[in-house]
TORZAKOL-111153 format. One record per residue (C-alpha): residue number from 0; y, z, x. Coordinates in steps of 0.2 Angstrom, whole numbers, plus 5000, padded with zeros to 4 digits. Each point is the difference from the previous one (the first is absolute). Layout:
N
<i = NUM&y = Y&z = Z&x = X>
...
***
This chain:
515
<i = 0&y = 5000&z = 5000&x = 5000>
<i = 1&y = 5017&z = 4995&x = 5007>
<i = 2&y = 5013&z = 5014&x = 5003>
<i = 3&y = 5014&z = 5002&x = 4988>
<i = 4&y = 5016&z = 4993&x = 5006>
<i = 5&y = 5015&z = 5011&x = 5003>
<i = 6&y = 5017&z = 4992&x = 4994>
<i = 7&y = 5018&z = 5007&x = 5001>
<i = 8&y = 5011&z = 4993&x = 4987>
<i = 9&y = 5015&z = 5003&x = 4989>
<i = 10&y = 4996&z = 5012&x = 4985>
<i = 11&y = 4999&z = 4992&x = 4983>
<i = 12&y = 5001&z = 5007&x = 4982>
<i = 13&y = 4982&z = 4997&x = 4998>
<i = 14&y = 4997&z = 5013&x = 5014>
<i = 15&y = 5009&z = 5014&x = 4992>
<i = 16&y = 4985&z = 5009&x = 4992>
<i = 17&y = 4990&z = 4999&x = 5016>
<i = 18&y = 5015&z = 5007&x = 5010>
<i = 19&y = 5001&z = 5014&x = 4988>
<i = 20&y = 4982&z = 5004&x = 5003>
<i = 21&y = 5001&z = 4998&x = 5019>
<i = 22&y = 5015&z = 5013&x = 5001>
<i = 23&y = 4990&z = 5012&x = 4989>
<i = 24&y = 4985&z = 4999&x = 5012>
<i = 25&y = 5011&z = 5000&x = 5016>
<i = 26&y = 5011&z = 5015&x = 4995>
<i = 27&y = 4989&z = 5011&x = 4989>
<i = 28&y = 5013&z = 5014&x = 5002>
<i = 29&y = 5015&z = 4990&x = 4995>
<i = 30&y = 5005&z = 4994&x = 4983>
<i = 31&y = 4996&z = 4982&x = 5000>
<i = 32&y = 5013&z = 4986&x = 4996>
<i = 33&y = 5000&z = 4996&x = 4982>
<i = 34&y = 4996&z = 4981&x = 4997>
<i = 35&y = 5017&z = 4997&x = 4994>
<i = 36&y = 5007&z = 5007&x = 5016>
<i = 37&y = 4989&z = 4988&x = 5011>
<i = 38&y = 5005&z = 4986&x = 4989>
<i = 39&y = 5018&z = 5004&x = 5003>
<i = 40&y = 4998&z = 5002&x = 5019>
<i = 41&y = 4993&z = 4982&x = 5000>
<i = 42&y = 5014&z = 4993&x = 4988>
<i = 43&y = 5014&z = 5008&x = 5010>
<i = 44&y = 4995&z = 4992&x = 5017>
<i = 45&y = 4984&z = 4989&x = 4998>
<i = 46&y = 5001&z = 4994&x = 5019>
<i = 47&y = 4999&z = 5018&x = 5006>
<i = 48&y = 4984&z = 5005&x = 4992>
<i = 49&y = 4983&z = 4996&x = 5006>
<i = 50&y = 4982&z = 5003&x = 4996>
<i = 51&y = 4984&z = 4999&x = 5011>
<i = 52&y = 4985&z = 4993&x = 4991>
<i = 53&y = 4983&z = 5001&x = 5006>
<i = 54&y = 4990&z = 4987&x = 4990>
<i = 55&y = 5006&z = 5003&x = 4982>
<i = 56&y = 5005&z = 5019&x = 5003>
<i = 57&y = 5018&z = 5006&x = 5004>
<i = 58&y = 4997&z = 5012&x = 5014>
<i = 59&y = 5018&z = 5002&x = 5006>
<i = 60&y = 5018&z = 5001&x = 4994>
<i = 61&y = 5017&z = 4999&x = 5009>
<i = 62&y = 5017&z = 5002&x = 4993>
<i = 63&y = 5017&z = 4996&x = 5007>
<i = 64&y = 5018&z = 4996&x = 4995>
<i = 65&y = 5016&z = 4994&x = 5008>
<i = 66&y = 5014&z = 5012&x = 5003>
<i = 67&y = 5017&z = 5001&x = 5009>
<i = 68&y = 5002&z = 5008&x = 5017>
<i = 69&y = 5011&z = 5014&x = 4993>
<i = 70&y = 4986&z = 5005&x = 4987>
<i = 71&y = 4985&z = 5000&x = 5012>
<i = 72&y = 5008&z = 5010&x = 5013>
<i = 73&y = 5008&z = 5013&x = 4988>
<i = 74&y = 4991&z = 5016&x = 4996>
<i = 75&y = 4989&z = 4997&x = 4984>
<i = 76&y = 4984&z = 5004&x = 4992>
<i = 77&y = 4986&z = 4989&x = 4993>
<i = 78&y = 5006&z = 5001&x = 4982>
<i = 79&y = 5018&z = 4995&x = 5004>
<i = 80&y = 4996&z = 4986&x = 5012>
<i = 81&y = 4987&z = 4992&x = 4988>
<i = 82&y = 5009&z = 5002&x = 4983>
<i = 83&y = 4987&z = 5013&x = 4995>
<i = 84&y = 4986&z = 4989&x = 5006>
<i = 85&y = 5005&z = 4984&x = 4990>
<i = 86&y = 5007&z = 4991&x = 5015>
<i = 87&y = 5016&z = 4997&x = 4990>
<i = 88&y = 5011&z = 5004&x = 5015>
<i = 89&y = 4995&z = 4984&x = 5008>
<i = 90&y = 5015&z = 4990&x = 5007>
<i = 91&y = 4998&z = 4982&x = 5000>
<i = 92&y = 5012&z = 4999&x = 5016>
<i = 93&y = 4993&z = 5015&x = 5008>
<i = 94&y = 4998&z = 4998&x = 5019>
<i = 95&y = 4986&z = 5013&x = 5002>
<i = 96&y = 4983&z = 5000&x = 4993>
<i = 97&y = 4996&z = 5017&x = 4993>
<i = 98&y = 4981&z = 5004&x = 4999>
<i = 99&y = 4996&z = 5013&x = 4987>
<i = 100&y = 4981&z = 4998&x = 4997>
<i = 101&y = 4984&z = 4996&x = 5009>
<i = 102&y = 4983&z = 5005&x = 4994>
<i = 103&y = 4983&z = 4994&x = 5004>
<i = 104&y = 4983&z = 5003&x = 4992>
<i = 105&y = 4992&z = 5015&x = 5009>
<i = 106&y = 4983&z = 4992&x = 4999>
<i = 107&y = 5006&z = 4984&x = 5009>
<i = 108&y = 4999&z = 5002&x = 5018>
<i = 109&y = 5001&z = 4989&x = 5016>
<i = 110&y = 5012&z = 4987&x = 4993>
<i = 111&y = 5016&z = 5006&x = 5007>
<i = 112&y = 5008&z = 4998&x = 4983>
<i = 113&y = 5015&z = 5012&x = 5004>
<i = 114&y = 5004&z = 4990&x = 5015>
<i = 115&y = 4999&z = 4983&x = 4991>
<i = 116&y = 5013&z = 5007&x = 4987>
<i = 117&y = 5012&z = 5005&x = 5014>
<i = 118&y = 4998&z = 4983&x = 5008>
<i = 119&y = 5004&z = 4992&x = 4983>
<i = 120&y = 5016&z = 5010&x = 4999>
<i = 121&y = 5005&z = 4995&x = 5017>
<i = 122&y = 4997&z = 4982&x = 4995>
<i = 123&y = 5011&z = 5002&x = 4985>
<i = 124&y = 5014&z = 5007&x = 5011>
<i = 125&y = 4999&z = 4986&x = 5012>
<i = 126&y = 4999&z = 4987&x = 4986>
<i = 127&y = 5016&z = 5007&x = 4992>
<i = 128&y = 5008&z = 5005&x = 5017>
<i = 129&y = 5002&z = 5018&x = 4994>
<i = 130&y = 5005&z = 5013&x = 5013>
<i = 131&y = 4983&z = 5009&x = 4998>
<i = 132&y = 4989&z = 5012&x = 4991>
<i = 133&y = 5005&z = 5018&x = 4996>
<i = 134&y = 4989&z = 5013&x = 4990>
<i = 135&y = 4996&z = 5018&x = 4999>
<i = 136&y = 4982&z = 5004&x = 5005>
<i = 137&y = 4988&z = 5014&x = 4995>
<i = 138&y = 4994&z = 5013&x = 5013>
<i = 139&y = 4985&z = 5006&x = 4991>
<i = 140&y = 4993&z = 5011&x = 5014>
<i = 141&y = 5016&z = 5011&x = 5002>
<i = 142&y = 4994&z = 5013&x = 4987>
<i = 143&y = 4985&z = 5004&x = 5012>
<i = 144&y = 5010&z = 4999&x = 5016>
<i = 145&y = 5017&z = 5008&x = 4996>
<i = 146&y = 4995&z = 5017&x = 5005>
<i = 147&y = 4994&z = 4993&x = 5017>
<i = 148&y = 5015&z = 4990&x = 5004>
<i = 149&y = 5013&z = 5010&x = 4991>
<i = 150&y = 5013&z = 4987&x = 4994>
<i = 151&y = 4999&z = 4983&x = 4992>
<i = 152&y = 5010&z = 4993&x = 5015>
<i = 153&y = 4987&z = 5007&x = 5012>
<i = 154&y = 4986&z = 4992&x = 4989>
<i = 155&y = 5008&z = 4983&x = 5001>
<i = 156&y = 5003&z = 5002&x = 5018>
<i = 157&y = 4981&z = 5005&x = 5003>
<i = 158&y = 4994&z = 4985&x = 4990>
<i = 159&y = 5012&z = 4988&x = 5010>
<i = 160&y = 4993&z = 5007&x = 5017>
<i = 161&y = 4982&z = 4998&x = 4993>
<i = 162&y = 4996&z = 5019&x = 5001>
<i = 163&y = 4997&z = 5000&x = 4981>
<i = 164&y = 4993&z = 4986&x = 4990>
<i = 165&y = 5007&z = 4997&x = 4982>
<i = 166&y = 4991&z = 4987&x = 4990>
<i = 167&y = 5016&z = 4992&x = 4993>
<i = 168&y = 5013&z = 5003&x = 5014>
<i = 169&y = 4989&z = 4996&x = 5014>
<i = 170&y = 4996&z = 4984&x = 4992>
<i = 171&y = 5018&z = 4995&x = 4997>
<i = 172&y = 5005&z = 5004&x = 5018>
<i = 173&y = 4986&z = 4988&x = 5006>
<i = 174&y = 5007&z = 4987&x = 4989>
<i = 175&y = 5017&z = 5000&x = 5009>
<i = 176&y = 5010&z = 5012&x = 4989>
<i = 177&y = 5012&z = 5012&x = 5007>
<i = 178&y = 5005&z = 5017&x = 4994>
<i = 179&y = 5018&z = 5002&x = 4993>
<i = 180&y = 4998&z = 5018&x = 4994>
<i = 181&y = 4992&z = 5008&x = 4984>
<i = 182&y = 5004&z = 5005&x = 4982>
<i = 183&y = 4996&z = 5016&x = 4991>
<i = 184&y = 4994&z = 4999&x = 4982>
<i = 185&y = 4998&z = 4981&x = 5001>
<i = 186&y = 4985&z = 5001&x = 4989>
<i = 187&y = 4997&z = 5017&x = 4994>
<i = 188&y = 4983&z = 4995&x = 4992>
<i = 189&y = 4994&z = 4997&x = 5017>
<i = 190&y = 4993&z = 5017&x = 5004>
<i = 191&y = 4990&z = 4995&x = 5015>
<i = 192&y = 5017&z = 4995&x = 5008>
<i = 193&y = 5009&z = 5015&x = 4993>
<i = 194&y = 5012&z = 4987&x = 4992>
<i = 195&y = 5006&z = 4994&x = 5018>
<i = 196&y = 5001&z = 4982&x = 5005>
<i = 197&y = 5004&z = 4992&x = 5016>
<i = 198&y = 5014&z = 4987&x = 5000>
<i = 199&y = 4994&z = 4985&x = 5010>
<i = 200&y = 5007&z = 4983&x = 5005>
<i = 201&y = 4994&z = 4984&x = 5006>
<i = 202&y = 5013&z = 4987&x = 5007>
<i = 203&y = 4997&z = 4982&x = 4997>
<i = 204&y = 5000&z = 4992&x = 5018>
<i = 205&y = 5004&z = 4983&x = 4993>
<i = 206&y = 5015&z = 5005&x = 4990>
<i = 207&y = 5012&z = 4996&x = 5015>
<i = 208&y = 4989&z = 4988&x = 5009>
<i = 209&y = 5010&z = 4985&x = 4996>
<i = 210&y = 4986&z = 4993&x = 4988>
<i = 211&y = 5007&z = 4990&x = 4986>
<i = 212&y = 4997&z = 5008&x = 4982>
<i = 213&y = 4985&z = 4992&x = 4991>
<i = 214&y = 5008&z = 4991&x = 4985>
<i = 215&y = 4984&z = 4992&x = 4993>
<i = 216&y = 4997&z = 5014&x = 4988>
<i = 217&y = 5009&z = 4999&x = 4983>
<i = 218&y = 5000&z = 5016&x = 4989>
<i = 219&y = 4998&z = 4993&x = 4983>
<i = 220&y = 5006&z = 5016&x = 4991>
<i = 221&y = 5017&z = 4998&x = 5009>
<i = 222&y = 5003&z = 4982&x = 4996>
<i = 223&y = 4994&z = 4997&x = 4982>
<i = 224&y = 5009&z = 4999&x = 4984>
<i = 225&y = 4992&z = 5006&x = 4984>
<i = 226&y = 5005&z = 4992&x = 4983>
<i = 227&y = 4998&z = 5011&x = 4985>
<i = 228&y = 5002&z = 4996&x = 4981>
<i = 229&y = 5003&z = 5014&x = 4987>
<i = 230&y = 4996&z = 4995&x = 4982>
<i = 231&y = 5011&z = 5007&x = 4986>
<i = 232&y = 4987&z = 4998&x = 4986>
<i = 233&y = 5005&z = 4999&x = 4982>
<i = 234&y = 4989&z = 5009&x = 4988>
<i = 235&y = 4997&z = 4991&x = 4984>
<i = 236&y = 4985&z = 4998&x = 4988>
<i = 237&y = 4986&z = 4989&x = 5005>
<i = 238&y = 4984&z = 4993&x = 4991>
<i = 239&y = 4987&z = 5002&x = 5013>
<i = 240&y = 4994&z = 5005&x = 5018>
<i = 241&y = 5001&z = 4981&x = 5004>
<i = 242&y = 5018&z = 4999&x = 4996>
<i = 243&y = 5004&z = 5016&x = 5011>
<i = 244&y = 4990&z = 4991&x = 5014>
<i = 245&y = 5011&z = 4985&x = 4998>
<i = 246&y = 5016&z = 5009&x = 5001>
<i = 247&y = 4994&z = 5010&x = 5016>
<i = 248&y = 4994&z = 4984&x = 5008>
<i = 249&y = 5017&z = 4991&x = 4996>
<i = 250&y = 5009&z = 5013&x = 5010>
<i = 251&y = 4987&z = 5000&x = 5014>
<i = 252&y = 5002&z = 4981&x = 5001>
<i = 253&y = 5019&z = 5001&x = 5001>
<i = 254&y = 5001&z = 5013&x = 5014>
<i = 255&y = 4985&z = 4991&x = 5009>
<i = 256&y = 5010&z = 4983&x = 4999>
<i = 257&y = 5014&z = 5009&x = 5009>
<i = 258&y = 4987&z = 5004&x = 5014>
<i = 259&y = 5001&z = 5019&x = 4996>
<i = 260&y = 4990&z = 5012&x = 5009>
<i = 261&y = 5000&z = 5014&x = 4986>
<i = 262&y = 5003&z = 5000&x = 4982>
<i = 263&y = 5003&z = 5016&x = 4990>
<i = 264&y = 4997&z = 5003&x = 4982>
<i = 265&y = 5007&z = 5015&x = 4990>
<i = 266&y = 4991&z = 5017&x = 4996>
<i = 267&y = 4988&z = 4999&x = 4985>
<i = 268&y = 5006&z = 4983&x = 4995>
<i = 269&y = 4982&z = 4996&x = 4995>
<i = 270&y = 5003&z = 5012&x = 4984>
<i = 271&y = 5007&z = 4984&x = 4993>
<i = 272&y = 4981&z = 4997&x = 4995>
<i = 273&y = 5002&z = 5013&x = 4987>
<i = 274&y = 5010&z = 4988&x = 4990>
<i = 275&y = 4985&z = 4988&x = 4998>
<i = 276&y = 4994&z = 5011&x = 4985>
<i = 277&y = 5018&z = 5006&x = 4997>
<i = 278&y = 4994&z = 5016&x = 4991>
<i = 279&y = 5007&z = 5017&x = 5001>
<i = 280&y = 4987&z = 5012&x = 5008>
<i = 281&y = 5001&z = 5017&x = 5008>
<i = 282&y = 5008&z = 4999&x = 5017>
<i = 283&y = 4985&z = 5008&x = 5009>
<i = 284&y = 4988&z = 4988&x = 4991>
<i = 285&y = 5011&z = 4985&x = 5006>
<i = 286&y = 4998&z = 5005&x = 5018>
<i = 287&y = 4982&z = 5002&x = 4999>
<i = 288&y = 4999&z = 4983&x = 4992>
<i = 289&y = 5010&z = 4992&x = 5014>
<i = 290&y = 4987&z = 5007&x = 5013>
<i = 291&y = 4988&z = 4987&x = 4993>
<i = 292&y = 5010&z = 4986&x = 5008>
<i = 293&y = 4999&z = 5007&x = 5018>
<i = 294&y = 4986&z = 4988&x = 5005>
<i = 295&y = 5008&z = 4985&x = 4992>
<i = 296&y = 5017&z = 5004&x = 5009>
<i = 297&y = 4992&z = 5003&x = 5017>
<i = 298&y = 4991&z = 4983&x = 4999>
<i = 299&y = 5015&z = 4991&x = 4994>
<i = 300&y = 5012&z = 5007&x = 5014>
<i = 301&y = 4987&z = 4998&x = 5013>
<i = 302&y = 4997&z = 4982&x = 4996>
<i = 303&y = 5019&z = 4996&x = 4999>
<i = 304&y = 5003&z = 5008&x = 5017>
<i = 305&y = 4987&z = 4989&x = 5008>
<i = 306&y = 5004&z = 4984&x = 4990>
<i = 307&y = 5019&z = 5001&x = 5003>
<i = 308&y = 4999&z = 5008&x = 5018>
<i = 309&y = 5011&z = 5014&x = 4996>
<i = 310&y = 4999&z = 5019&x = 5000>
<i = 311&y = 5002&z = 5008&x = 4983>
<i = 312&y = 5006&z = 5017&x = 4995>
<i = 313&y = 4992&z = 5000&x = 4983>
<i = 314&y = 5012&z = 5013&x = 4992>
<i = 315&y = 4989&z = 5013&x = 4993>
<i = 316&y = 4987&z = 5003&x = 4987>
<i = 317&y = 4991&z = 5015&x = 4992>
<i = 318&y = 4983&z = 5003&x = 5008>
<i = 319&y = 4987&z = 5012&x = 4995>
<i = 320&y = 4995&z = 5012&x = 5015>
<i = 321&y = 4986&z = 5011&x = 4995>
<i = 322&y = 5006&z = 5009&x = 4984>
<i = 323&y = 5018&z = 4997&x = 5004>
<i = 324&y = 5012&z = 4985&x = 4998>
<i = 325&y = 5012&z = 4995&x = 5015>
<i = 326&y = 5014&z = 4988&x = 5001>
<i = 327&y = 4994&z = 4989&x = 5015>
<i = 328&y = 5008&z = 4985&x = 5009>
<i = 329&y = 4988&z = 4987&x = 5006>
<i = 330&y = 5005&z = 4991&x = 5016>
<i = 331&y = 4991&z = 4983&x = 5002>
<i = 332&y = 5001&z = 4991&x = 5017>
<i = 333&y = 4999&z = 4982&x = 5003>
<i = 334&y = 4985&z = 5002&x = 5011>
<i = 335&y = 4990&z = 5006&x = 4985>
<i = 336&y = 5001&z = 5019&x = 5003>
<i = 337&y = 5006&z = 5013&x = 4987>
<i = 338&y = 5008&z = 5017&x = 5002>
<i = 339&y = 5005&z = 5013&x = 4987>
<i = 340&y = 5015&z = 5013&x = 5000>
<i = 341&y = 5000&z = 5013&x = 4986>
<i = 342&y = 5016&z = 5007&x = 4993>
<i = 343&y = 5001&z = 5018&x = 5008>
<i = 344&y = 5013&z = 5007&x = 4988>
<i = 345&y = 4998&z = 4995&x = 4981>
<i = 346&y = 5017&z = 5002&x = 4991>
<i = 347&y = 5000&z = 5013&x = 4986>
<i = 348&y = 4999&z = 4986&x = 4987>
<i = 349&y = 4985&z = 4993&x = 5008>
<i = 350&y = 4992&z = 5017&x = 5000>
<i = 351&y = 5005&z = 5003&x = 4982>
<i = 352&y = 4997&z = 4983&x = 4991>
<i = 353&y = 4985&z = 4993&x = 5011>
<i = 354&y = 4992&z = 5015&x = 5008>
<i = 355&y = 5003&z = 4991&x = 5017>
<i = 356&y = 4994&z = 5011&x = 5015>
<i = 357&y = 5007&z = 4998&x = 5018>
<i = 358&y = 4990&z = 4993&x = 5015>
<i = 359&y = 4998&z = 5008&x = 5017>
<i = 360&y = 5001&z = 4986&x = 5012>
<i = 361&y = 5014&z = 4991&x = 5009>
<i = 362&y = 4995&z = 4988&x = 5014>
<i = 363&y = 5008&z = 4985&x = 5009>
<i = 364&y = 4991&z = 4984&x = 4996>
<i = 365&y = 4997&z = 4987&x = 5014>
<i = 366&y = 5006&z = 4983&x = 4996>
<i = 367&y = 5003&z = 4984&x = 5010>
<i = 368&y = 5019&z = 5004&x = 5000>
<i = 369&y = 4997&z = 5017&x = 5007>
<i = 370&y = 4997&z = 5017&x = 4992>
<i = 371&y = 5007&z = 5003&x = 4982>
<i = 372&y = 5002&z = 5015&x = 4988>
<i = 373&y = 5000&z = 5000&x = 4981>
<i = 374&y = 5007&z = 5014&x = 4989>
<i = 375&y = 5001&z = 4999&x = 4981>
<i = 376&y = 5017&z = 5003&x = 4992>
<i = 377&y = 5002&z = 5019&x = 5000>
<i = 378&y = 4991&z = 5002&x = 5016>
<i = 379&y = 5015&z = 4993&x = 5010>
<i = 380&y = 5011&z = 5015&x = 4994>
<i = 381&y = 4990&z = 5011&x = 5011>
<i = 382&y = 5006&z = 4996&x = 5018>
<i = 383&y = 4985&z = 5008&x = 5008>
<i = 384&y = 4988&z = 4985&x = 4995>
<i = 385&y = 5010&z = 4986&x = 5007>
<i = 386&y = 5003&z = 5010&x = 5016>
<i = 387&y = 4981&z = 5003&x = 5001>
<i = 388&y = 4998&z = 4981&x = 4999>
<i = 389&y = 5013&z = 4997&x = 5013>
<i = 390&y = 4991&z = 5011&x = 5012>
<i = 391&y = 4985&z = 4990&x = 4997>
<i = 392&y = 5009&z = 4984&x = 5005>
<i = 393&y = 5006&z = 4993&x = 4984>
<i = 394&y = 5015&z = 4988&x = 5001>
<i = 395&y = 4999&z = 4994&x = 4982>
<i = 396&y = 5000&z = 5011&x = 4984>
<i = 397&y = 4995&z = 4992&x = 4983>
<i = 398&y = 5006&z = 5010&x = 4984>
<i = 399&y = 4993&z = 4993&x = 4984>
<i = 400&y = 5010&z = 5010&x = 4986>
<i = 401&y = 5002&z = 5002&x = 4982>
<i = 402&y = 5016&z = 5007&x = 4992>
<i = 403&y = 5007&z = 5000&x = 4983>
<i = 404&y = 5018&z = 5003&x = 5002>
<i = 405&y = 5014&z = 4999&x = 5013>
<i = 406&y = 5000&z = 5018&x = 5006>
<i = 407&y = 4981&z = 4999&x = 5003>
<i = 408&y = 5002&z = 4984&x = 5009>
<i = 409&y = 5014&z = 5006&x = 5011>
<i = 410&y = 4989&z = 5015&x = 5006>
<i = 411&y = 4988&z = 4988&x = 5006>
<i = 412&y = 5012&z = 4988&x = 5008>
<i = 413&y = 5011&z = 5013&x = 5009>
<i = 414&y = 4984&z = 5008&x = 5007>
<i = 415&y = 4993&z = 4983&x = 5005>
<i = 416&y = 5016&z = 4997&x = 5010>
<i = 417&y = 4999&z = 5017&x = 5008>
<i = 418&y = 4983&z = 4997&x = 5005>
<i = 419&y = 5005&z = 4984&x = 5008>
<i = 420&y = 5014&z = 5008&x = 5010>
<i = 421&y = 4991&z = 5016&x = 5005>
<i = 422&y = 4984&z = 4992&x = 5006>
<i = 423&y = 5008&z = 4984&x = 5006>
<i = 424&y = 4988&z = 4989&x = 4990>
<i = 425&y = 5001&z = 4986&x = 4987>
<i = 426&y = 4997&z = 5005&x = 4982>
<i = 427&y = 4996&z = 4988&x = 4986>
<i = 428&y = 5000&z = 5006&x = 4982>
<i = 429&y = 4995&z = 4991&x = 4984>
<i = 430&y = 5002&z = 5005&x = 4982>
<i = 431&y = 4998&z = 4994&x = 4982>
<i = 432&y = 5013&z = 4995&x = 4987>
<i = 433&y = 4998&z = 4995&x = 4982>
<i = 434&y = 4992&z = 5009&x = 4986>
<i = 435&y = 4982&z = 5004&x = 4994>
<i = 436&y = 5000&z = 5007&x = 4982>
<i = 437&y = 4986&z = 5012&x = 4994>
<i = 438&y = 4996&z = 5005&x = 5018>
<i = 439&y = 5004&z = 5019&x = 5002>
<i = 440&y = 5011&z = 5003&x = 5015>
<i = 441&y = 5001&z = 4981&x = 5003>
<i = 442&y = 5013&z = 4995&x = 4987>
<i = 443&y = 5015&z = 4996&x = 5010>
<i = 444&y = 5003&z = 4996&x = 5019>
<i = 445&y = 5014&z = 5000&x = 5012>
<i = 446&y = 4999&z = 4991&x = 5017>
<i = 447&y = 5009&z = 4993&x = 5014>
<i = 448&y = 4987&z = 4995&x = 5013>
<i = 449&y = 5006&z = 5000&x = 5018>
<i = 450&y = 4995&z = 4998&x = 5019>
<i = 451&y = 5009&z = 5013&x = 5010>
<i = 452&y = 5003&z = 5002&x = 5019>
<i = 453&y = 5007&z = 5014&x = 5011>
<i = 454&y = 5019&z = 5000&x = 5002>
<i = 455&y = 5005&z = 4994&x = 5017>
<i = 456&y = 5007&z = 4984&x = 5008>
<i = 457&y = 4984&z = 4989&x = 5000>
<i = 458&y = 4998&z = 5002&x = 4982>
<i = 459&y = 5008&z = 4995&x = 4983>
<i = 460&y = 5018&z = 5008&x = 4998>
<i = 461&y = 4995&z = 5011&x = 4986>
<i = 462&y = 4982&z = 5003&x = 5005>
<i = 463&y = 4994&z = 4988&x = 4987>
<i = 464&y = 4991&z = 4984&x = 5006>
<i = 465&y = 4998&z = 4994&x = 4982>
<i = 466&y = 5000&z = 5006&x = 4982>
<i = 467&y = 4999&z = 4994&x = 4982>
<i = 468&y = 5012&z = 5000&x = 4985>
<i = 469&y = 4996&z = 5016&x = 4990>
<i = 470&y = 4988&z = 4998&x = 4986>
<i = 471&y = 4997&z = 4981&x = 5002>
<i = 472&y = 4983&z = 4993&x = 5005>
<i = 473&y = 5002&z = 4994&x = 5017>
<i = 474&y = 4993&z = 4999&x = 5018>
<i = 475&y = 5010&z = 5006&x = 5015>
<i = 476&y = 4995&z = 4993&x = 5017>
<i = 477&y = 5005&z = 5006&x = 5018>
<i = 478&y = 4995&z = 4997&x = 5018>
<i = 479&y = 4999&z = 5016&x = 5010>
<i = 480&y = 4999&z = 5000&x = 5019>
<i = 481&y = 4989&z = 5012&x = 5008>
<i = 482&y = 5009&z = 4999&x = 5017>
<i = 483&y = 5016&z = 5006&x = 4991>
<i = 484&y = 4991&z = 5015&x = 4994>
<i = 485&y = 4992&z = 5004&x = 5017>
<i = 486&y = 5018&z = 4998&x = 5008>
<i = 487&y = 5008&z = 5012&x = 4987>
<i = 488&y = 4986&z = 5013&x = 5003>
<i = 489&y = 5002&z = 4999&x = 5019>
<i = 490&y = 5018&z = 4996&x = 5003>
<i = 491&y = 5009&z = 5001&x = 4983>
<i = 492&y = 5017&z = 5008&x = 4996>
<i = 493&y = 4989&z = 5015&x = 4994>
<i = 494&y = 4982&z = 5002&x = 5004>
<i = 495&y = 4993&z = 5011&x = 4986>
<i = 496&y = 4982&z = 4999&x = 5005>
<i = 497&y = 5003&z = 5001&x = 5019>
<i = 498&y = 5012&z = 5015&x = 4998>
<i = 499&y = 4989&z = 5011&x = 4990>
<i = 500&y = 4997&z = 5018&x = 5006>
<i = 501&y = 4981&z = 5001&x = 5002>
<i = 502&y = 5002&z = 5017&x = 5008>
<i = 503&y = 5007&z = 5007&x = 4983>
<i = 504&y = 4991&z = 4990&x = 4986>
<i = 505&y = 4987&z = 4988&x = 4995>
<i = 506&y = 4991&z = 4992&x = 4986>
<i = 507&y = 4982&z = 5006&x = 4998>
<i = 508&y = 4988&z = 4994&x = 4987>
<i = 509&y = 4989&z = 5015&x = 4993>
<i = 510&y = 4987&z = 4991&x = 4989>
<i = 511&y = 4984&z = 4996&x = 5009>
<i = 512&y = 4998&z = 4985&x = 4989>
<i = 513&y = 5013&z = 4991&x = 5009>
<i = 514&y = 4993&z = 5003&x = 5018>
***
C-alpha cells in the first residue's frame, strides 16, 4: 500500500469541521475554536491560513494575519491582537505577518509539519515583501521549571543557551526566530505557560535585497465589483402558485439581464400565496398552511439561481422546525448550494398573531463574491448580530424586511444605515408594498428598498448607492466595489472595525447551536 501524501495548502471552508476537531484533539485543556470562529479566521485573511493534510485527513492548522509595525511591537495579549480569535484585526496593508495559531495532530509524528508551516509563512512574507513574522509563543515547560530558574527572563535565557529544552521555544529558535521579550497574561487559559508568552521575530532577508516585487498575483477580493438588485415587491391577489412563480421569475430575469450577482426579495413576501384561496382564517392556521409550500419554494429558487446564474436572497418563509414555526430566509447560490438563516428576534406581532419562535444561529455564508450575512428585518435593530457577522468576515449584509407603516420602516432603515457605518459594510434591504386583504398582520405595507454604504469619500454622498420610490413596485440596482470597502476599513477617515478596544469588550455567542 502506498504511503499517504502530505500536502500543505491554504485552508478552505470545507476544512472547518476537521480543523475544529483537530484543535480539540491537539489542545484538550483549552476551549476549542467554535466553527464560526475558524470560518471567520479564513474569511478575514484566506492567504494566511494553512492546513496540512495527510491523505484525506487534516492533521495540522496554521493561522496568521497581517498587522502594522506599531501594533505587533506594542504590548498586547492574544485576545486584543486577534480580535477575540476571529482574526478581524487583519490589516490588508500590514507590513508584518502575525502568527497566532499552529497546531498539529499529536498522533502524527515524523513529518515536520510545524516546520513546514513556518516555511509557508516565510514564503508568504517573501512573496508580499513583508518585513517579517512576529508572534508570541507558548513556553509550556515553565510551570515545571520556574522554581529551578527563578524568573521568566532566566528561563528564556536558559532555553536560548540550550541548558533547558522547551518543546515550543526551542523549536522556534531553531527556525531562526529571535527573542524580543515576553508578555504576561498573553493567554491566561494557557496554564502550562502560566499565561506567559515569548515575543519573537523573524526578519525577511529579501525585503531589502533589491528584488523586484512579484506582481503576478491578483487578489480578486480587492479588485472585484459586485452588482446587487433589491426587489420592492407589490403584494396583490394571485390565482395560483404558478402565477407567483411567474412573478418571481420575472424579477430574477430582470436583475440577471443586468448581470447582477445578487437579487434580494422581501421578508415573508411568499404570504401572497394565502390570497390564492382568499379566505379569512386564523392567523396561526395561515402560517401553518404556508409551511406546506417550503419544498416547492426551495425547488423554485434553487432552479432559478442556477438557470439565471445569480445568487438569490429568497426573502423569508415560515418553516416548521420540530414543534415550532420559524421565520427563515433561504439563500440560493448560483452553484446550486442552499443555506438558511432563521430570524433570531420575532417581533411582538409575529409572536402574538403567528406564534413565530426565534432561531439560534447566525453564520456567514460563503459565496463566489465573498462571505455574506443575512438578517431578517427586526434582527438588524440589534447591533450585536451584524458585528458578529463582521467579525466573521462579512462585507455584505442582506436585510429582507416587512413593515406596515412609515415609523416601522424607518426603524429598520435607520438601523440598516447604522450597521453599514459602524461595521463598514454594504447593506441591501428589500421590502414589500401594496395590500393583501384578509391576511391578518399582512393587510398594508410600507417600503422604500435601498442599497446602503458606509459614509466616507469612496462611497455615495449620502451613504445610499441606490433606492426606490416609496411604495411603488420597483428594482434598485447598484455596483459595489470591494476594494473601496477594504480601503475604508484600513485607511478610511474613521476605521470603526480597526479601532475597536478588544481589551475592553467583545461579542461572544453563547448558544452551542451556533458553534
